[in-house]
N, C-alpha and C positions, 0 to 999 in steps of 0.2 A: 833677099828681102824685097817685097813688092812695094809699089807706091802707097797702096792702102796701109800696109803694115808700118811703113815709115811715118805716114801722117798720123796714124793712131798712136805711135810712140811719142811724137812731139807735141801733138795738139793738146792744149790746156795743161801741159805738164810743167813742172818745175824740177829743179835738181833734187834728188833723193839719194839715199844710200846706194840704190841700185842703178841710178841714172845720172850721168854727168854730161854737160854740154861744153863743147869747145868751139871757139870761133874758127874762121877760115885760116887755119894754120897748117904748115907742113909737118910731116912726121919728125919728131925729135925724141930719140930714145930716152934721153936724160929727163926731159920734161914730162914724159908719160910714165916713167918707171914707178913713181909713187902710187899712181892710180891703179896700175896693174897689180901691184902688191896688195893694195887695200881691197880692191874689188874681188880679188881671188880669195880673200879671207872672210867674206861675208856670205850669208846664206843666199843661195841661188845665183851668186856672182853678180856681175853688173854690165851695163851698156854705156859706151861713150859715143855720143853723136857729134861728129865734127861738121861744122857748118851752121851752128846756132849761136848768134851773137847776143851778148847781154847789153841792153840799151835802157838806161834809166831804170835799172832794177827789174827789167822785163826781158824775156828771152824771145828773140826774133830770128826766124829761119832765113839765112842769107845764102846758104849754099857754099860750095867749095870750088875754088878755081881749078882748072885742069892741071896746072903744074903741081899744086898742093895735093890734089887727089892722087896723082901718079906717084907721089912720094910714099904712099902707104902700101908697101909690098910685104905681104905676110911673111915670106921666108926671111927677108932682111930684118923685119921687126922681131921675129922669133929669135934669130941669132943674136941680135943686139941685146934683147931683154934677158937672155940667158946669163949675161955678164952681171946683171944686177939682182936677179931673183933666184932663190933656191927653195924648192925645185922650180923649173921653168913654168911659166903660166901657160894655160891652154886658152886659146881664143880663136875667133873667126872674124873675118873682115868682109863686109859687104859694101857695095857702091850703088845705093839706090838713088832714084830721082823722085822729086815730088811732082804734083800735078801741074806746077808752074814751070817745070823743066829744070829746076835747080838740082845740082848734084850734091850728094852728101857722102860721108864716110861713116859707117856704123861698125864699131868694134864691140863684139860680144865676148865678154870674159867669163869663163867657166869658174865655178867654185872649186877649191882644191879637192883633189880626190882622196888622198890619204893623210898628208901632212900639210899644215898651213905654210904659206910662203913667208920667207924671211929674207931681208936684204943681204946680199953678199958683200957689198962694198959701200963706201960713203961717197956721196956726191955733194960737194959743198953747197949748202943752202937748199938742198933738195931732199936727200935721204941720208940716214945714218946706218952704218953697217951693223949687221946682226940684230935687226930690230923688226918686230911685228908691226905691220900697218893695218889700218882698219878704216872704215868710213864712219868717222865720229859725227855725232849729231848734237854735241853739247851746245853749239851755237849754230852757225851756218854749216851745212853738210860739207865735209872736206875729208880728203885722204890724209891721215895723220897717224903717228904712233899710237898703239893701244894705250889708253889713258885711264881706264877704270876696270875694276874687277869683273863687272858684268860682261863687258866685251871680251875680256880674256877668258872668262868661264864659257862663253858661247863658242869661242874658237876651240877650246880644249874639248868640250862635250861633242862638238861636231866631228873633230878628229877621232875621238874614241868611237863614235857611231860608225864612221867610215871604216875604221880598222875592223870593227866587229863584222860589218857587211862583207869586207874583203875576205876575211877568214871564213865566213860562211860560204862565199862563192868558191873558195878553194877546197871546200868539203868539210870544214870544221863545224859540224852541225850537232844535232842532238845525239846524246850517247846511244849506243845500239840497244841498251836495255830498255830505254824509254821508247825507242822506235818499235820494238817488239810489242810493248804494251799497247801502243796506238794501233798497230796492225791487228792485234787481237780484238780490240774494241770494235774496229770496223768489221772484222769477220763475224762478230757476234750479233750484228744488227739483224733485225727480223727480215724475212724474205717475203712476207705476206702482210695483209692488213693495211694499216694507214700508210706505212712507208712504201709499200708496193703501189698503192694508189697514187702517191705523190710522184713516184718515178715513172708512171705512165704518161705524165704530162711534162711540160717544161718546168724546171725547178732549180733552185739554188741549193748548193751544199756548202756549208761553212764549217771550218775546222780551226780550232786553236790548239796548237801543240806546244806545251810549256817546255822550256829548255831544261828544267829540273822538276822533279816530282814536288807538287805543292803541298803534299802531306796534310790535306784537309782531314780533320779527325772524325767529324760526324756528318751524317747526311743532313741534319738540321742546319749545320754551318754552311753546307753547300747550298741549301735552299735560301738561306739569308743572303749569301753573296749574289746569287742570281736575281733575287727579288730586288735588292738594293741597286743593282746595276742595270736592270731592265730599262730600256729607252721607250718612252711613251710620247709619240707624236700623233700620227693618225691612228696607229694600231700598235700595241705593245710588241717589242722585239727584245728577246724572244718572248713568245706568248706565255705569260705567267698567269695561270688561272686563279682568280680569287673566289670562284664559285664552282668547284669541281663537280662534274657530272659525267654522263655517258659519253658526251662528245668533247669534253675537255677536262683537263686535270693534271695533277702531278703525282708521280709514284715514287716511293722509296724502294729501290731495287738493290741488288748485290753490288755494292761499291759505287753506285751512281744514282742520280735522280733523273727522272724522265718526265718531260712535259709534252703535252699533245693537245691539239685542237683539230676537230674535223666538222666544220659546218659547210653549208652550201657555198660559202664564199672564202673559206680559209682552211688550208690543210697544211699542218706544220707538226714536225716531231723533232725534239731535241733531247740530248743527253749531256749531263755534266758529271764527270767522274771525280772521285776524291783526289786523283792525281792532278786535277786541273785541266784535263783533256775535255774539250767541248766540241760537240757535233750538233749541227742543225740542218734540217732538210725542210725546205719551204716551197710549195707550189707557187708558180707565178699567178698573180691574182687575175690576170686576163684569162688564164686557163680555168680558174675556179669560178669565173662568172661574176667577179666583183666589179670590174671596170666597165664604164659606159662611155660612149655608146657601144652597141654591140657590133657595129661595123668599124673596122674590118672584122671578119668572122673570127670567133674564138679559135685559139691554137694555130693561128697563122701569123701572129705578130708578137713583138716584145715592146712593151711600153717603156720609152726611154726614161721618163722621169720617175714614174712610180716603181717600176721593176728593176731599174738599174741605179739611177742617181740616188733616189731616196733610200732604197734598200742598202746600198753599199755604205752610205754615210751613217745610217743607223747601226749597222754592224760595227763600224769603227768607233762610234760613240759608246756602244755597249762594251767593246773591248777596253776602251779608255776608262770606263767606270770600274771595270774589274781590276785594272791596273791600279787605279786610285784607291781601290779597296784592299790593296796589299798583295794581289796576285801577280805572277809573271815578273818578279823583280829581276830575274836573270835572263829575261827575254822570252819571246814567243814566236813560233812560226804560224803565220796566218795563211790559210788556203781558202779561196773563194772560187767556186766552180759553177758555171751556168750550163745546165744539161739540156739536151733534146731541143736545140734551137736551129738545127740545120734547115735552110730554106725559109726561115722566118724573117719577116720584115721589121726593121726598127721603125717604131711609130712614135711621133711626137706626143700624141695622145691628149693634149690639152692646150690651153691658150698661153702657156709659158714660153712658147717659142714659135718662130715662123716655120710652117710646114716644110718638109724636105722637098727640094726640087726633083731629086732622083731617088729611086728606090734604094734602100740600104738593106741588103740581104746577107744573112749569115751563111757562109759556105761550110764552116765547121759545125759539128754537132755538139762539141764541148768547148767551152772557153774557160781556161783555168789560170788563175793568177795566184802566185805564191810570194809572200813577203816574210823575210826574217827580220824581226823588229826588237829593238831594246825597249825597256820600260820607259826610258826618257823620250824616245821617239813617239811612242804612243801617247804619252801624257802631253808632249809638247805640241804636236800638230796632227791630230787624228784626221782633220779635214784635208790636210795636205796629202796624207797617205791615201785617203779615200779618192782624192782627185786623180792621183796616179793610177789607181786601180780602175776607176771609171774610164779614163782615157784608153787604157789597154783593152778593156771590154769593147768600147765603141769602135776601136780600130779594127776589131774583127768583123764589124758590120760595114767596114770601109767608110766610116764617118770619123773625121778628125777635127773637132772644134778646138778653139783655143783653150789653153789651160785656165786662163782668167775667167772665161765664160763658165766653165764647169765648176771652178772653185766658188764663184759667186753664187751659183745655183745651190751648191751644197751648203754653203754658209747660211743662206736664207732658210733652208730646210732645218739645219741644225739649231738655229735660233729658236725654233718652236718646241724644242725638246723639253720634256718634264722628267 
């Protein structure tokens, strides 16, 4: 952890479910056991900063003495905590200094992977054996036994999602019959016309693969589901034409509906099947000539905000609306792929951020992100999922901003949705 990261962590902060301050104290496994149990059981885990003193109900950075700092040895801490926590907590220990030269200890505790942590034994006056702990906020934030049904439900739901993800990673995915249907739909895509034009440029391909056949009975029902879920911010996604014509429209075809638009500034084709399978292909707007200024030259860059952040969060909001409308109750596999971007430069593109100091060039020609999601995950935190996808895409351009920066940018865009 750098000095800047440390100061950003503690400046202007107060204790929260994910952040706890400790004074200049040595490591004591019994004193810390409850915090490790509680923070491991909350979303995103938590951080303990040792070296921040509470004075007159305010927190003041005072640093940690050399002797106390040396008492925080990760291997020793891990072995000791294993006696109290089942399963053992995962954590990292850093020893940063601030700009005044004061030393601190920062312990970052990861959220549980598969199962929530439970106390193994009792410590008089500290923890009770066989108890779930959580960061309660009924009054002042504190590590305490789970005390209400909402907190318990949160822990259970996250454990269920983690289990689903682990099974997916082990190969328990969509049944083979559905996979064959999806592959057949992809194979039947046109090889000329609008889709061929889109694929000549840089473009996004988006795919929703339902875990089970959604058994939509009529094409009219499919139309209604798409229309009600369409996200309208700067431009509808997916493009649902309200005034069909030569250059835009919606068609009822065999077992699916197809939407398309081809103007001088927008090229998009999508298909939605009665099984719930969704495909969309969308040319980057900088390639279609929509973004200004024209420098850098078209087809040499990727606009970070419009073509990555804004697009990805709109896709997630669209998926969230489909789930809210009753689709994908058994889960969905999301695939988003950015094509034909090798050698292209990531460009800030507007005044929403400081220009890059160095060029951010894509080495790969394709960037693909796949997520296996439950309905609860999509409904609960679409912006959080979009944040992870965006960070993975930007990493391919050798750009790694903070998660908080990206999430705030996506939340600002999402608030404008209609």
